[in-house]
C-alpha positions in Angstrom: -1.7 -7.4 10.8 1.4 -6.2 12.5 1.4 -2.6 13.6 4.7 -0.7 13.8 5.4 2.8 15.3 7.7 3.9 12.5 7.8 2.2 9.1 10.8 3.2 6.9 10.8 2.3 3.2 14.3 1.8 1.9 17.4 0.7 3.9 19.9 3.1 2.3 21.7 5.8 4.1 18.7 8.1 4.4 16.5 5.3 5.9 19.3 4.3 8.3 19.5 8.0 9.4 15.8 8.0 10.1 16.1 4.7 12.1 19.0 6.2 14.1 16.8 9.2 15.1 14.0 6.8 16.1 16.3 4.8 18.3 17.5 7.9 20.0 13.9 8.9 20.8 13.2 5.4 22.2 10.8 4.6 19.4 10.5 1.4 17.4 11.4 1.7 13.7 11.5 -1.1 11.1 13.1 -0.6 7.7 11.7 -2.4 4.7 14.0 -2.9 1.8 13.1 -4.3 -1.7 16.6 -5.7 -2.3 18.0 -8.6 -0.4 20.8 -6.3 1.1 20.8 -3.1 2.9 22.9 -0.1 1.9 21.2 1.2 -1.2 23.6 3.3 -3.4 26.3 2.8 -0.7 26.3 -1.0 -1.1 29.0 -3.0 -2.9 29.5 -6.3 -4.6 32.4 -8.8 -5.2 33.6 -10.5 -8.3 36.3 -13.1 -8.0 37.7 -11.5 -4.8 37.5 -7.9 -6.1 35.2 -5.5 -4.3 33.4 -2.7 -6.2 31.1 0.0 -4.8 28.0 1.2 -6.5 29.9 3.9 -8.4 32.6 6.2 -7.1 32.0 7.0 -3.4 34.4 9.1 -1.3 33.6 11.0 1.8 34.4 14.7 2.5 31.7 15.1 5.1 32.2 18.0 7.5 29.0 17.8 9.6 29.8 16.7 13.2 26.9 14.3 13.3 28.0 12.5 10.1 31.7 12.5 11.1 30.8 11.0 14.5 29.2 8.1 12.7 31.7 7.7 9.8 34.8 8.2 11.9 34.1 5.1 13.9 35.4 3.2 10.9 39.2 3.3 10.3 39.8 5.1 7.1 42.4 6.1 4.5 42.8 9.7 3.3 43.4 10.7 -0.3 44.0 14.1 -1.8 41.2 15.3 -4.0 43.2 15.1 -7.2 41.5 14.2 -10.4 42.5 14.3 -14.0 40.8 14.7 -17.4 41.3 13.0 -20.7 40.5 14.7 -23.9 41.6 13.9 -27.5 44.8 12.0 -26.4 45.9 14.5 -23.8 45.7 14.5 -20.0 44.8 17.7 -18.3 44.4 18.4 -14.6 40.9 19.3 -13.2 39.3 21.7 -13.8 40.3 21.9 -17.4 39.8 25.6 -17.9 42.5 26.3 -15.3 44.9 23.7 -16.7 45.3 24.3 -20.4 49.1 24.0 -20.3 49.2 20.6 -22.3 47.4 22.1 -25.3 49.2 23.6 -28.4 49.8 27.3 -28.1 47.3 28.4 -30.8 44.6 26.3 -29.1 45.3 28.0 -25.8 45.2 31.5 -27.4 41.9 30.7 -29.1 40.3 29.4 -25.9 41.5 32.4 -23.8 40.4 34.9 -26.5 36.9 33.2 -26.5 36.9 33.5 -22.7 37.7 37.2 -22.9 34.8 37.7 -25.4 32.3 35.7 -23.3 28.8 37.3 -22.8 29.0 40.0 -20.2 25.5 39.2 -18.9 23.8 35.9 -18.3 21.0 36.1 -20.9 19.3 32.7 -20.3 18.2 30.5 -17.4 19.5 27.2 -18.7 22.9 25.5 -17.9 24.3 26.1 -21.4 23.9 29.8 -21.1 25.5 29.7 -17.7 28.5 27.8 -19.1 29.0 30.2 -22.0 28.7 33.1 -19.7 31.3 31.6 -17.3 33.9 30.2 -19.7 33.2 31.6 -23.2 31.9 29.7 -26.2 35.1 27.8 -27.1 35.9 26.4 -23.6 32.2 25.7 -23.0 31.7 23.8 -26.2 35.0 21.9 -26.0 34.7 20.7 -22.4 31.6 21.1 -20.2 28.9 21.0 -22.8 30.3 17.7 -24.1 30.7 16.3 -20.6 27.1 17.4 -19.7 25.7 15.2 -22.5 27.6 12.2 -21.1 27.2 12.7 -17.4 23.6 14.0 -17.3 22.5 12.3 -20.5 20.7 15.6 -21.2 21.7 18.6 -23.4 23.1 21.5 -21.4 20.3 23.8 -22.7 17.8 21.4 -21.1 19.1 21.8 -17.6 18.5 24.4 -15.0 21.3 25.9 -12.9 19.8 25.4 -9.4 22.0 22.3 -8.7 25.4 24.0 -9.4 26.3 25.4 -6.0 30.1 24.9 -5.5 30.2 21.9 -7.8 31.5 23.9 -10.8 34.6 26.1 -10.5 33.9 29.7 -11.6 36.2 31.1 -14.2 38.8 33.7 -13.3 41.2 35.2 -15.8 44.2 34.9 -13.5 43.7 31.2 -12.9 43.2 30.5 -16.6 46.3 32.4 -17.6 48.4 30.8 -14.9 47.3 27.3 -15.9 48.1 28.0 -19.5 51.7 28.7 -18.7 52.5 26.0 -16.2 51.2 22.6 -14.9 52.2 23.6 -11.4 48.6 24.7 -10.6 46.9 24.5 -7.2 44.1 22.1 -6.5 40.9 24.1 -6.6 38.5 21.2 -6.0 35.6 22.0 -3.6 37.3 19.7 -1.0 40.9 19.0 -0.2 40.5 15.6 1.4 38.7 12.4 0.5 38.1 9.6 3.0 37.5 5.9 2.4 37.3 2.9 4.8 40.4 0.8 5.2 38.3 -2.3 4.8 34.9 -3.3 3.6 34.2 -0.7 0.9 32.4 2.5 1.3 29.5 0.7 3.0 31.7 0.1 6.0 31.0 3.7 7.0 27.3 2.8 7.6 27.7 -0.8 8.6 27.3 0.1 12.3 23.9 1.7 11.5 22.9 -1.4 9.5 23.8 -3.7 12.4 21.9 -1.6 14.9 18.7 -1.4 12.8 15.7 -3.7 12.4 15.8 -4.3 8.6 13.5 -6.6 6.6 14.9 -7.2 3.2 13.0 -8.6 0.2 10.0 -6.4 0.9 9.0 -4.3 -2.1 6.2 -1.8 -1.4 3.4 -1.9 -3.9 0.8 0.2 -2.2 0.6 2.9 0.5 -2.8 3.7 2.1 -2.2 6.9 4.0 -5.8 6.9 5.3 -5.7 3.5 6.9 -1.9 3.9 7.4 -1.1 0.6 5.8 1.8 -0.4 3.5 1.3 -3.5 1.3 4.2 -5.5 -0.2 4.6 -7.6 -3.3 4.8 -10.8 -1.3 1.3 -10.2 0.0 2.3 -9.0 3.5 1.2 -5.7 4.9 2.0 -3.6 8.0 0.3 -0.8 9.8 2.1 2.3 11.0 1.9 5.4 13.1 4.6 7.3 11.1 5.8 6.6 7.6 9.2 7.6 6.2 9.9 6.9 2.6 13.3 7.1 0.8 11.9 5.6 -2.4 12.2 7.7 -5.6 9.6 10.4 -5.4 7.9 9.4 -8.6 7.7 5.8 -7.4 6.2 6.9 -4.1 3.5 8.9 -5.9 2.5 5.9 -7.9 2.0 3.8 -4.7 -0.5 6.3 -3.3 -4.0 7.2 -4.6 -2.6 10.3 -6.3 -4.7 12.5 -8.6 -3.8 12.7 -12.3 -2.1 16.1 -12.0 0.3 14.6 -9.5 1.0 11.5 -11.5 1.7 13.6 -14.6 4.1 15.8 -12.7 5.8 12.7 -11.2 6.2 11.1 -14.7 8.1 14.2 -15.8 10.7 13.8 -13.0 13.7 12.1 -14.6 16.9 10.6 -13.2 19.9 9.0 -14.7 20.6 5.3 -14.5 24.2 4.0 -14.3 25.8 1.1 -16.2 28.8 0.0 -14.2 31.6 -1.8 -16.0 34.0 -3.2 -13.3 37.4 -4.4 -14.3 39.7 -6.7 -12.4 43.4 -6.6 -13.3 46.0 -9.2 -12.5 48.8 -6.7 -11.9 49.4 -3.8 -9.6 48.8 -0.5 -11.3 48.9 2.9 -9.5 45.9 4.5 -11.2 44.5 8.0 -10.6 41.8 8.0 -7.9 39.3 9.1 -10.5 39.2 10.8 -13.8 36.8 12.4 -16.3 36.6 11.6 -20.0 35.6 14.1 -22.7 35.9 12.0 -25.8 32.3 11.6 -27.1 32.9 8.1 -28.7 34.0 6.8 -25.3 30.8 6.1 -23.4 32.1 6.4 -19.8 32.1 9.8 -18.4 34.0 8.8 -15.3 36.5 6.1 -14.2 37.7 5.5 -10.7 40.0 2.9 -9.2 38.7 0.8 -6.2 42.2 -0.5 -5.6 43.5 3.1 -5.3 40.8 3.9 -2.8 41.9 0.9 -0.6 44.1 -2.1 -1.3 41.5 -4.2 0.6 39.3 -4.0 -2.5 41.5 -6.3 -4.5 43.4 -9.5 -4.0 47.1 -9.1 -3.3 49.1 -8.0 -6.4 46.0 -6.9 -8.3 44.3 -3.6 -9.2 40.9 -2.5 -10.4 38.9 0.1 -12.3 35.2 0.9 -12.6 33.7 2.8 -15.5 30.4 4.7 -15.2 28.1 5.1 -18.2 25.0 7.3 -17.6 21.6 7.1 -19.4 18.5 9.2 -19.1 15.7 7.2 -17.4 15.7 3.7 -16.0 15.6 1.8 -19.3 18.9 0.4 -20.7 20.4 2.5 -23.5 23.3 0.1 -24.5 23.7 -3.6 -24.5 26.1 -5.4 -22.2 28.2 -6.4 -25.1 28.5 -2.8 -26.5 29.4 -1.5 -23.0 32.1 -4.0 -22.4 33.6 -3.5 -25.9 33.6 0.2 -25.4 35.3 -0.3 -22.0 38.1 -2.2 -23.7 38.5 0.6 -26.2 38.5 3.2 -23.4 41.2 1.4 -21.4 43.3 1.0 -24.6 43.0 4.6 -25.7 43.8 6.0 -22.3 46.6 3.5 -21.8 45.4 2.6 -18.4 46.8 -1.0 -18.3 48.0 -3.9 -20.3 44.9 -5.4 -21.8 46.4 -8.9 -21.4 46.4 -8.4 -17.6 42.6 -7.9 -17.4 41.0 -10.8 -15.6 37.4 -9.9 -16.2 34.9 -7.2 -17.3 31.7 -7.3 -15.1 28.5 -5.4 -16.0 25.5 -4.4 -13.9 23.0 -1.6 -13.8 21.8 0.8 -11.2 18.3 2.1 -12.1 18.8 5.4 -10.3 22.0 7.4 -10.3 21.4 11.2 -10.1 18.3 13.4 -10.2 18.2 15.3 -13.5 17.6 19.0 -13.1 15.5 19.5 -16.2 14.3 23.1 -16.7 11.0 23.4 -14.8 11.7 20.2 -12.8 11.3 22.1 -9.5 7.7 23.0 -10.3 6.8 19.3 -10.9 8.8 18.3 -7.8 6.8 20.7 -5.7 3.5 19.3 -6.9 4.6 15.8 -6.0 6.1 16.9 -2.7 3.0 18.7 -1.6 0.9 15.7 -2.4 3.1 13.4 -0.3 3.2 15.8 2.6 -0.6 16.0 2.5 -0.6 12.2 3.0 1.4 12.7 6.1 4.4 10.9 4.6 8.0 12.0 5.2 9.9 11.6 1.9 13.6 11.9 2.5 17.0 11.3 0.9 18.4 11.9 -2.5 15.5 10.4 -4.4 12.9 11.0 -1.7 13.5 14.8 -1.7 14.5 14.5 -5.4 17.7 16.6 -5.0 21.4 16.4 -5.7 22.4 15.1 -2.3 25.8 13.5 -1.4 25.8 10.7 1.1 26.4 12.9 4.1 23.4 15.1 3.1 21.2 12.1 2.6 22.1 10.8 6.1 21.1 14.2 7.6 17.9 14.3 5.5 16.8 11.0 6.9 17.9 11.8 10.5 16.2 15.2 10.6 12.9 13.8 9.3 12.2 12.4 12.8 14.6 14.4 15.0 12.7 17.6 14.1 9.5 16.0 15.6 11.1 15.2 19.0 
């Protein structure tokens, strides 16, 4: 049996970060990836000459270590402008600060509800937080609806620990200003989005992939932390001195000899899965970079344009879109046919392009999208984390730490797993 100094499970950005730290320490690390390609959520695919990422990826990393890696790749810069579609109207993001397109009485009702919002936060769930921030009318019309689409979970079932700077806090001056004019400032949490000129978002980490020892087609089925052995579905196994896992935390728990209490806690940890409907268009269309959809009968919560991110993503004279539909858990919620039919309806209702110019609709699923912050999730996560740590396993990355990490944070998570030991 082969023995390796550092075994890393998963060749996504967190695993690649750990491998980088190992190389800098002069240690040997090998990444084992279940898929036949490296990159994880940052990977992409091609359909008839059109390139699509695994959902909407744009970089706004500020950490010097991440920028030093990403900036080796020539990139394009986009303003962080996004739009929202609701009931036949386009509103700038965030909607509560951009009510200008709405009829006067609707604006009055929404603002009056904001002024009458609860003075104190009287609950720990996300719905109470939304009502406290925006008032009942704005909360019910916009973010509560969007929560059910994006998180595939009712707002009152979510905690608030994930919010950070992801949600714009409501201020009366901003709401009033945006009700009178559409000349509102961009209040997004970043001003600049970066994307590789060529090769898709994965190009930012291609150098790390090229420098790493990666073995694809190796799905771990058992981890023996006592003997320090990882066994794979193909029957092979390896020994290790140090194990870094970027597998989803519940999956990792199931690979170890975990007690029932740990397995029960792991089973309660839920994430969204993503259905991607990718659309190739035989005409040049200047789409928004990305947009949010509030209409409940339209399944997609977000749409972005790969061709807007970089013209290298499409053949000359073409453009593209990708719709994201989220479900709770890894099991499919909709059929491929229903998703594509709803994508057609969405494109038509939003007036995004001439339906006759669509070359194809492609569908594929990602089993893990975002960690769901169910109320009480942190307690279950702590139980599983403590078990994994007791097995002397370093669990890192978005799904390894079971947290709402962006790509830059996942890279640092993997890197610091080993760099802190040096």
